[in-house]
N, C-alpha and C positions, 0 to 999 in steps of 0.2 A: 166234465163235460168240456170238450175243446170249443172254443169260439169259432163259429163258422161266418168268416168274413166275406165280403163281396169279392175281394180279390180271389180268395180260395175258390169260391163258386166259378168265378171267370175263368180261372186255370183248368178247373176240372171241364167245364163247357168247351174250352178250346182243346182240350186233350181227347175227350170223349165224343164231341158233336152233339151231345144230348141237350135238351132244353133246360133252360136256367132253373125252374122250379125242380126238376128231376134231379139235377145236379145238387141242389140245395137240399133236397130230401136224402138223396145218397149220403151226403155229408154227415147231415143228422144221424142218419141210421149207423154210420160207421165211425162216429166221434171224430169227424175231421180227418180221417186216415185217407189219403188220396188214392193209395193203391186198392184198398178195399172198397172205396167208393166206385172206382172203375169197374172192379168186379161185380159190385152190387148192381150197377147200371146195366152191365152185360147181361147178368141174369134176368133183370127186369125186361131187357130188349128182348130176349128169347122168349120169355114168357108173353110179352106182347105180341110177338110175331106168330106165337102158337094159338092166342086167342084169335087174330086177325084171319088166319088161315081157317079156323072153324067157322067164320061168318058165311052166311048165304048170300050169293051174288045173284039176288032175284031181278035185278034191273038189267035192261041191255037192250041191244038192237039186233036186228036180222038184216042182212045186205044180201041182195042179188046182184051179181055181176055176169053178163053174158057179151061175149065177143065172139062172133062167127059162130063155129060150132063148139066152143068151149065155154063153160060156165062154172059158177060156183054159189051155193047159199051158205053164208056163214052166220053164226049166232056168237055174239061176244056179249058176256054179262059183266056187270058192275055191282057194287054195293049199294049204289044209290042211284034214284032217277036223274038227280043233278049232274052227276057225271055221264050218265048214258045220254042225256039230251045235250051235252056240250059239243061244239063244232070239232073240237080235236077228237073226241072219241067217235063221232060220226065218220070223220075222215079216216080214221085208223080202221074202223070196221070196213069201209069201202075199200081201202088199201090191201087190207087182208083178203077179202073177196077176189080183188084184181089178181094178187099174188097167186092164189090158189088157181084161178081159171088159167093164168099164164103158165105156170110152173108145175102145176099137177103134183103137189107132194103126196106121198103115200103114208106118211106119218107127221104127227106134230113134232115131236121131238126124237132124239135118238134112243133116249130111254124106252120109247114105245116100240122100237123094232124088236121083234122076236128074236132070240138067240140063234134059232135054226136058219133064220134068214141071213144073219151076219155071217154064221158059218159056211152056209152055201156060197155066199159072195165071196168069202175069203178063199174058199177052195176053188172057185172059178178064177178068181183074180191070180192065185198062186200058179195055176196051170197055164194061164195066159203068159205070165211073166217066164216062167220055165220054157214055153213054147217060143218065145221071143230069144230065147238063149241067154237069159241073164243068169249070172252066177248066183248060185243057191245061197252064198252067205248075204247077198242084198235082197233077195225075194221077200223075206219077211217085212223089212223096212219099205220096200216098194208096196206090198199089200196093204200094211198100216196107212199109208199115204193115200193109196187107192180107196180104202174105206172111209177115210175122212171125205173124200170127194164123193162117195155114195152117200154119206150123210148130208152134205151140201146139196145133192141133186134131189134127195128123197124125204128129207125132214123140214118142215116147213120152218121152224126157228132157226135152221142153220142155212136156209136158202138167201142167196144174194137178193136183195130187194130189187125187184123189177124196175122201179122208178130212180134207184140210186145204188148201183152195184157195188159201191164202197162200204155199204152197210148190209148186215143181214137183218132179217125180219125181226129177230129177237132184239137187236139193237134198236130197231125203230119204235118196237113196242115199249121198251125202257124210256126211251126219250120222251 
């Protein structure tokens, strides 16, 4: 059995970004082999992520935002009431409601857009580009660029944040 030194644990921690105890356990499990320990941590990380994904997010908030003749009702859930009652979470939920009322997204993310909607949009965009007299060889690139714009206009997570257009809603949520 290899000696697991503090320096070895520190090195693995700096390499992997994992916690100190996880690094020590990984090194013990792999007899001090750094590469195997990294793989062990990665496998553990994937298992932890899968476990977290199966948890129920039963706490949360509902926010209502109305401005003129536009409005939105949004429910955002979290795993704990501690998170749900935090000021940052309340602000996030309010800002998502404001975003939906202001920008009227049709989908949450681009993966939710039905394939037939994308195909219909591509056909329309292709016809527009050809009608504009664009060469056939650049039409496909134009359509792909315009589909990206379609996602930015119609998918909540891809939309520019109304309070700071240098960020998307997805970036705001991650922060």
